[in-house]
N, C-alpha and C positions, 0 to 999 in steps of 0.2 A: 725667185730662184732662179738658181744659173742655166740662163738657156742651151749652156753644153751640158749639161747633165744629161745621162743618158733615159734612155726613152723605151718606153713598154706597148706594145702595138698589138690592137685585137686584132688576130688575123681570120675568125670564123668562131659564128657565136652558134651550136648545137643545140634544138631539145629533146629531150631525152625523156621522157615521162614530165615530174612534175621538178624534173630541174633543169641546168642544161650545161654543158658543155662549152668553155670556151678556151680556145686557142689563143697564143700569144709568140710575137715573132715568128721566129720559123720550132719551136720546139712543136714534139711532137705529144708532149702528155697536157690533158687537156685540165683544166682547174673547173670544181664543178660546186654551180653556182645555185641562190632558188629562185624562182620567179622577183620576188621582196629585193633582193640581192643587188642580184640586177641591174634591177630600177633606181634603187635608192644608190647605186653608186654609179648611173647610167654606161652602163659595159655594152656599149654596141659597135659591128664592125667595124672595122676602121679607125676608130677614136684611137687616142694615143692616150697614156700617163707619165707624167714623170717616173722613176723607180722608187724614187723615196715616196710617193704618194701610193706606187700600185702595191708598197708592203706594207703598208696601213690597211691595206683595203684586204689585202689575204691575212694581215694578223686579225681583220675584222670576220670574215667567214669560219674563222676558227673560233672565235665567242661568238659567232651565230649557232655554231654547232652545239656547242657548248647547252646553246640556251632550248635549243630544238631538244637535246637530252632532258635538261629540267623541265620542261612545260608536258613532256609526257610522262615523268617520274609524278606531278603531282599528279597530272590524267588519272593514272591509273590509284591514286587515291589520297586526301589532305597529306599538306604536310609543313612543318614548323619551318619557317628562317631557318635554325640549326639544320634540321635534318635536308634540307635543301643546301646549307655549306657544302654540311661532310659530302655529299651527296661530289656535290664539282671537284671539290679536294678530291676524291678518291678516280677522279677524268682528268686526275690534273691540269682543274684551273688554277689561274693565275688569283693572286688576292687581287688584281686589276677585272680579271673577267669578272667575278663575282663578285666584286663591288654594285659593277655594272648589267650584271645577269638579273641582280636581287630588285636594284632598282627601277627594272623594267618589270620584271614582275609582281613588284609591288602594284605599279602605275595601272598592270591592267587588273591589281586587285585578283593575284593568286595566291600574295603569298600576306595573310592577316592570321597573327599570332592569335590576337585578343579575340580572334571571332570561332579561330580553333580550338581554345581552349573552353569558351562556351559549349558551343556546338560538343564538344570533346565529356566535355562534364555533363552533360543534357541525356546522353548516350547513355554513359557507367554509369546515372545514380539508374534509370530504367535495370540496367542488370544488377541492382542491387552492390554495385562497390561499393565500400568503408571510402573515405572521406583522404584515409589515408593513403591508400592504393592510388586513387587517382590524380593526391599530389605529387606521389613519387614518378608514376610516370610521365606526367607534366613536364615535374623540374627535367629529366631524361632528356626528353625531348627538348631541352632550350626556352621552353616558355616560363618569363618569368615569374616570383613569388608573387608579388603582389597582384598578375593578372587571377593567377588562381585563386586565389583567396579571395578575391571579389566575387567571382560564380562561386564559389563554394561555399559562400555566407548565405548564395538561395537556397543550398542542401540544410531545410529545416530537419529540427530536433526531433518532428513527430511525423517526418517523413524518415527519417536517418534511422529512428527506433523502430518504424515500419519495415525496413524493410531489412534489416540485421533480425526481425522475430522471425520473417519469414523464412529470410536464410534459415534463421535456426532450423522450425523446424522440414525443413527437406531434410537438413542433413540430420536430423535427428531419426527420419524416417529408414534410412541408410546401415543404422545402426541400433536397430529393435533387435531386443534379446540379449542384447551386452551387457554384463555390467553397468548400473549408472554410472560409475566413477569413468567409465571409458567412453557412454553416454556425454557425458558434459566435458570429457576430452576433445572428444572427435568433433561438439560444437565448439567449441572453443578453440583450437585449431583451425576451421576454415573460416572463421569468423576475423581471428587474428588475421590470419593470410589474405581475407579479400577486405582488410585495411580497417576495419574500426576498432576503437579505444576501448584500452579495458573497461571503462565504465559501463560501454554501451555493453560490450558482452558480461557482464555479470547482468545486466537488468536484462539480460533473455535469457541468459541461464539462470534465472531467479523465475520466468514465468514460465516455463517448457513444463510438462507433465512427459517426468521420462514413466516407463513402463516399467515393472517388479521384474527383479530377475529367473532369468529362461533355465531352472533348473534342471533341465534336460541336455540345454546345452552344454551347461557346465559339471554333467556330469560324460558327459561324448567328451567335453577336452578333457577332462580328469582320464579316463580310460583310455583315451588315444598317449597321453602321456603316463602314463603307467605301462605301457607296453613296452618303451624306451628306457625307463630308469623305475630302480627301482628302493628309490630311499627315500622317504614318506618327504622329509625336510627337504631334498628340493625339489619332490613335485608339488609342493604346499608351492615353493618358493617362484616356482615356474607361473600355477595359476594366481600368485598374487600378480604378477607383471601381465597377465593378461586382463588384469583389470577385477579379478572378483572380492568378496569381501573373507577377509580370514576365516569365520564365523559360518558363512554360507559354503568356502571349502570344506569343517571339517564337519558340518554336518550331512554334506551327501558323503564324505567319506564312512563318517560310520553310517551310514545306511547302505552304502554298496558293500561295506564291509564284514557288516552284523551277519 
């Protein structure tokens, strides 16, 4: 490197809490360094750097800030590699920044998609989530499908059915008194949204014990609809959409109108 290249002189280093303000040449505006950055770059009052080298140091400071942001982002809750990449891109990190930061995060074991998937699946199984929902979420987080399959395979058929059945029973308690068709529909919808396969859902539906029709509720719904609708066919149609059986509807109408 040519000796005639312009030099950057460290005029002053001022401690400010956990940060250090570094003043160069005759510039009044300081550059902020962390203690590690100060030590790693040998920033000491009175030393000098070639301008090209100094620019590299300044560039590394930006990456250090991004790394610090990434660490705080991961510290809030575990993240996948894709989530960290997306986060860094939102903060205008360059591809080189991202590559370097990911390398450092993996070296200190802050990013591990395999570990993330294992813990995530274990937790979701405890919350009775179905395999389809678990897989969908992990795929959106950038976890490789083979990793997902590896840990989902530990979700035994017995535990899968027990979880689905337990969730089905909990759902059934919330729709007591509704027509049986509505009870089944509610259970089916809940289990499907929670990520269970049709075969498991159908097994659960066949195992559950449904309460008999609450005719008082049917009567109440009939009278409520009748207040706004005089056409008997339309009344029946509205009751059918609520899940009531046609013969039950006719029986209630007959009893009330007799």
